[in-house]
N, C-alpha and C positions, 0 to 999 in steps of 0.2 A: 427421331430420325434413324433409319436402319443403317447398320454398318455395312461397309463394302468389304466383304470377306475375301481373302485370297482364294484363287482358283488354281487348278493344275497348270494352266497356262503361265501363271506367275512362277510356279516351280520350274517350268521349262526355261523361262527367261532368266531365272536365277542361275540355272545350270550353265547357260551360255556365259553369264557374267563371271562365273566362278572358274571357268576353264583356265587351266594353267596357274590358278591361284590356290585352290585346295587340292589335297591329295585325293586321288580316287582310291580309297582305302580297300584293302583286300577283304575277300569273303573266305572264311576258313571253316573247316569242318573237323569233327572228331569222330573217328571210327568207333572209339570206345562208347561215346554217348549215343551215337546212332544205333549201335548194337543193343545198348541197354534199353533204349526207348523204342526200338524197332521203327525208327523214323529217319528222315533226312533233315538234319538241322544245319542251317547256314547262318554263320555269325558274321555280321557286317561290322568290321573292326574299326569303329570310330575312335577307339582308344589310341589308334595310330594316326589320327588326324593331326594337322598342325595345331599347336597348343594342347594336344592330348585329348581333344574332345570335339564332338560334332558342332559345338557352339560357334566355331570359327565361320562356318557356312553362313549362318544367319546374320552374324555381326558384319561380315564383309559385304554381304548383299545389301544390308540396310545403309551402311555408311557410304558405299559406292554410289548411291542414288541421291545423296544430299547435294543441294546447290552450293554455289560458291560462297554465299553469305553464311550458310550453316557450317560449311567446312572451316571457314575462317574463325568462327566463334568457338567451335569445338563441340564435343558430345559428352554426355554424362549417362551413367547407368548405375543400377544397383544389382549386386550379385554376391552369391555365397562363394563364388570362385571361378568356375569355368567360363561363364559369360563375361565376367570381368576381364579375364585373361584374353578372351576372344576379341572384345571391344578394344582393349589396349593394343593387341597385335595388329588388328585390322586398321585401326586408326593410325598407328605408326606407319604401316605400309602405304596408306593413302595420304600421309602428311597432315593428319588431323590430331589435335590435342584431345586427350581423354581424361575424364575424372570418374573414378570408380568408387561407389558407396558400398562398403563391405562391412559385414558384422565383425565385431572385434574378435569373435571366436572362430572365424573362418580358418581353414587349414593354412598353416604358415606357408606351405609350398605354393599354394594358389595365390596367396597375397604377395609373396615375393616375386612370383612369376609375372603378375600383372605390373608390379612396380618396375621390373627389369625391362619391360617394353616401353617405359617412359611415362606411364600413367600416374596421375596424382591419386593417392589413396586416401579416402575419408572414411573413418570407422564410426560405427554406431552400435548401440545395444539392441539386438533384435528382440529381446524379451520386453523392452520398455519403449522402444521407438519404432515408428513405422517408416520403413526404408523409402517408400514412395514419397512421403512428406519431406524426408531429408533430401532426396534427389530434387524435389520440386523447389526447394529453397535455392539450390544451386542453379536451376534453370532460370529462376527469376533474378538471381544475383548477377549472373554472367551471360544471360541469353544463350545458354547451352541448349543443344537439341537432345532430348531424352530418347534413348533407345533401350526400352525395357527388355528384360531377359527372354520373354516369351510372347507377350501380348501385343504383337506388332505385325502387320501383314507381311512386310519385307523379311522380318526375322523368320516367320512361319514358312514362307516360301523358300528361303535359303535352307532351313532345316529339312524340308521335304526332299532335297536333292540326295540325301543319304539313302533313303528308301528307294528313290528313283533309280539310283545306281545299282542297288541290290536287285531289283526286278530286271533291270537290263542285263545284269550278269548271270542270273540264275533262272530267269523266266518266272512264270506264274507260281504262286505259293498257295497252300491251303490255309495257312495261318501266319500271322506276323505279330511278334511280341516287342513292345516298345516301352522303354522307361518313361515314367510320367511324373513330372513335377508340376510346372505351370501349364504344360500342354503344348508348347511350341513344337517340339519334336514329334509328338503324337499327332497333332493337327496336320503338320506338313506331311507326315508319313501316310495319314489317311487320305490326303489329296492324291498322293502318288499311287497308293494301293487301289483306290476307287477307279483311277484312270487306267492303270496298267494291269491290274489283276483283280477285277471287280468281285470275283467270288471269294477272295481271300478274307478270312475272319481276322480282324485286327483287334488286339488286346492291349490296353494300356496297363502298366504295372507300376504301382507306387508302394512306398513303405507303409506297413500296417499302421504305424503310429501317426502317419499323416495322410489318411485316406480320404481327404476332402474330395478328390476326383471321383472316387467310387460312390461317395454319398451324393454328390451332385448328379452323377449319371443316373443313379437310381431314383432320385427325387425329381429330376427333370428341371432343376434350377440350380444356380451356383450356390454352394454351401461354403461358408467361411469358417475355419476352425482356429483354435488357439495355436500359437507357435509350436510345431511338433518337435520331438526329439528322436533322432535316429542316426545311425552311422551313415545313412544315405544323405549326406549333407547337401548334395546338389538337387535334392527333391523336397526340401523342407519349405515348400510354399504353403500358404494358408488358404488359397483359393485359386481356381482356374480363372482365365481371363475372358473378357467380353468378346474377343476374337476367337480364342481357342475353344471355348465351351460349345458354341453352336456347331462347329465342325465335328467335335468329338461326339456330341449328342446325336448328330445326323448319321455319322459313318462308323463309329466304333461298335464292335460287337459286345464287348464287356470290359469293365475295369476290374483288375485284380489287385490284391494287396499281399505283400509278403513280409515276414518278420526279419529282424536284423540277423538272427542266427542262420537263416536260410541264405542271406546275402553272403555271410562269411563262408558258408559251404561252397557257394558258387565261386568266390574269390579263390578259394583253395583249389577247386577243380581247374580253373584256368591257369593257375600257377603251376600245378603239378602235371597236368595232362597236356596243356596246350602252350605252356611257357609264355603266357600273356599276363601282363599287369593290367587288371581292370579294377577300377574304384568301386566302392559299394553301390553308388547310384548306377553306374554302368552295368551292374549285375542284375538289376531289377527284372528285366525281361527274361534273362537266362535262368534266374532262380525259379521263376514260375514254371518254366519248361522242365528244368531238371527235376523239380519236385512234382511234376505232372499235376499242377493245380487245375488244368483242364486236359482232356484227352488229346494226345498228339500221335498216338501209334498209327503207323501206316501213312503218315502225312508228310508233306514237304513244308518245312517250317523255317521262317526267317526270324532272326533275333538281332536287334541292334544293340551292340555294346557301345554305350554312349560316351564313355570316357575312361581315362586311366590315370587321372591325377589324384594322388593320395600321398599323405605324409609317410615317409619311410618307417617311422616308429609305429604309426597306426597300422600300416600295411603288415609289418613284421608281427605285430600283436595278433592281427586277424589270421595270419598264416599259422601261427603257433597255437591258436585257440583250438581246444578239443571239444567236439560236439558232446 
């Protein structure tokens, strides 16, 4: 049976649902970087979104559409951090209980934040256990509704509102660079780009150590990899989803991969030049642009900074790191 993939109309509906709930995050530029690259670079600052990441968009959009029975039973998800925080915060706002399945090595700041919103935290070993199976146990045990981090039509539609706002604010773009983990943000961004700026080349950017998306895109089928290790903890997925991959396969121009060292350079740039705290995962798209992994000179370029949640000790270490 074929899947019913989300469309741009679903992104538009999500935008209406999210009015007055999410922040319309600012779009910032850097004269220094524009001069260096001879391009116009527009950063969509989702690091300044509620809970510090774009994930709040998709989480709220999904929970807001649950029926009364589902809301009463509660929701469950699995997440390395940002989606867990988003589900916890959105559920709290809508009066729904939330259970978050988190790897035991998730950043403490993200784990504590999710708990602070009233969520129940269940930890697991991501090198030995499959988070999907752990979550399914709780679905069956308590009749909870599963809202996965990326592979869900309502989540994808909600995430697409970030790119939608970017196009509304700055107009058409020649290229758009989007962080890629499981593909929710990229898939949603592709729906918005195809509708609002159809000539725009959209690039997904993932950590080199976890380039399952790049492999899948080039092979034409979903490739699953072993658990990757990277400082981009928000993008440590093992495979794209059944909803996200078809959209990526159809509309993306290319999938790029960047090394951890390049992410650190991008974090340092944002801290020093733009006074922004951006987590490693949030720097994926920017790192590809700053290092000119593809030509951008003379172009109008959009970059989504997907989040800014990072442990202070890790952040300090990255800022102090010498290339």
